[in-house]
N, C-alpha and C positions, 0 to 999 in steps of 0.2 A: 773399317769394313765389318759388317755384321758376320758373326760366326756362322750363322745359318746359311750365308750366301757363299762361303768359301771352304768350310770344313765339311767334307762329305765322306761317306764310307768308301774306303778303298776295297778292292777286290779281296775277298776272303775275310774282311773285317766284320761285316754286318751279318749277324745270324738271322735266320728266318723268323721274324717276329709277327708276320701276318697270322692272325688267329690267336696270338698270345693274349692280346687285349680283348678278352671275351667276357662280357658281363652276362650272367644268366638273365634271359629275357623276362622270366617271372620276377626276378629281383628288381629289374628295371621298372616293370609295371607296378610292383609294390611301392617302390620309391616314388614313382611318378604319382601314384594314387595318394601317398602321404603328402606330397607337395601340392596336391589339388590339381594335377594335370593329367590324370589317366584318361586316355581317349576312349577306353572301353566302358567308362562309367556313364550312367544316364546324364543327359545334358543338364538337368536341373540340379542333380547331385554335384556334378563338377562345378557348376556355377556357384553353388553355396560354399563349397570348400575353397574355391578361389576367392570369394568375398571374404572369408575368414582369414585367409593368408594375407590378402591385401590389407585387412584391418590391422594385422600385426605390423605391416610396413608403415601404415599411417600412424599407428601408436608410437612406434620407435621414432618416426620423423618428428612427431610433436613433442615427445617427452625425452628423447635421447637415451631411452632405456627400455628394456622389454617389459611387456605387461606381466602382471603377477596373478591375474585372475582371468579365467576363460570368460567369465561374465562380462568383463570390460571389452574383450575382443568381440563377443557376440553383439553387445550394444553398439559398438562402432560399426560392425558389419550390417547392422539392421536386421538381425535375426534373433530368435529367442535363445535363451541359455540352453533350453532342452534340445533345440536344433543343433546348437554348437556341440553339445555332448554326443549327439548322434554321429558326428563326423570326427571329433577328436576327443580322446579320453581325458586329456588334461591340457592346461595352458602350455606345458612343456612340449606336447606333441605338435601343437599348431606353430609354436616358435621353431621347432625343428623343421616343420614343413616349409617355413619361410626361408630358413638357412639353406635348405636343399635346393632352392632356386639357383644358387650360384654354381655348384658342381654339375647340376643337370644341364644348365645352359652351356657350360664349358664342354660337356660331353656332346651336346647337339652341334656346337660349332666345330668340334673336332671331327665328328662324323661327316659334316658337310664339307670339311676341308679334304676329305679322303681317308681319314682315319690312319691307322698304323700301316706302314708299308715296310719293305725290306730295307729301306733307308733309315737305319736306326736313329742317327742323329737328326735327320730331316724330320722324322716323326716326332721326336722329342721337341724340336724347335717349334713345329706347328702346334703341338699341344700347349706349349707355354704361351704362344700368341693367343690361342683360343681361351686359355685360362685368364690371361690379362684382360682380354675383351670382356669376359664374364665378370671379372672383378670390377671393371669400370661401370658395368651396368648395375650390379647388385651390391658391390662392396660398400658404398657410402653408408648404407643402413646396416649391413651385416656386421660391420665392425663393432656395433654396440652390443652384439649378442655373443660375448666371449665366454668360453668355458674356463673354469678354474683349473682344469686338468691339462697336462701337456699333450701335444699332438701324438707322440708315439704311444703314450699310455692309452689314449682314446682309440688308437689303431689296434692296440693289443686287446682292448676290451670289446672291440667290434662295434663301436658306435656307428650307426647307419650312415651318417653323412661322411665320416672319415673313411669308413670301409668302402663306400662307393668311389670316393676320389682315389683312394689307394689302389683299388682294383683297376683303375684306368692308368695311373701313373707308374706303378711298380713294374709292370711288364716292359714299359719303355726304358726304365732305368736298368732293368735286368739285361737289356740288350747293349748297354754301354759298359765301358771298362771301369769298374770300381765297386765299392761296397754299397749294395742297394739301400740298406737301411740308413747309412750315413748320408748318402746322396738324397734320400727321401727327406731326411732331417734338414739338409741344406735347402732343398727345394721348398719345404714348408716355410722356413725362415725368410727366404728371399721373395716368395710369392704370396705371403700373407697379404690379404686385402688392404690392411692398414699401410703396409710398406709400399704396395703397388700404388695406392692413392697418393702417398707422399711424393713418390717419384713423378706421378702424373701431374700433381700440382706444381712441381718444379719445372714443368714444361716438357717432360719426357714423352715421346710418342709410344704407342703400344708396342711397336716392333723393337724399340730400344730397350724397353723394360723387359720384354721377353728375352732379348739377347743377353741382357745382364743376368737374368735368372739362369739361362742356359750355361753361360760362362762360369757362374758361381758353382753350379752343380758339378760341372766337369772338373772344376778345381778342388773339389772336396778332398781333404787329406785323408789318408788311410787311418784306421783305428790304431791307437797307441796301446802298447801292452801295459798292464797294470803292474 
């Protein structure tokens, strides 16, 4: 039996988490713009940014590695290098825009599912299902774009992609019983797109993978004293 179907918050257990998961709308617009998806942009500007982001996807699909020059991305997108530089300051920026597709998609799915509610565990379960669905959509190529730094270090340094994901997941973890930072660490390890794709290729369904992530996080051991 899936944990999300039979472990629910008892009276007095669930704190009010409605409103905790609050991302500044300006930050969301900035992230969406970086990802080439800001609805407030001119249509032609948005289309050009989207072409450049899709060019990163095509490059990674063909070469199995990220591009190292914005010139190559521009050529693949069918735009001039000057145009590419008007939209992205560097190749790293357009790669980051591509990586942002995954957490932004997860956030969209979570919002469509109803977002955070007073059912702390139910909200966390739905988030995991949305994250897994987003991983299956964007993960196959995103796995080639790995950082050399650890997840918690990038969180500490405020890397935009990680900061965005953490702003969504940490309030859900705060509402559960345990050490938020350690549970975040466990969540990252078990929900990494590479691991999600491994389980999916083994025949696991989305709900089964999400349930595994949920169970793993709930079983996170407490910190040990040094």
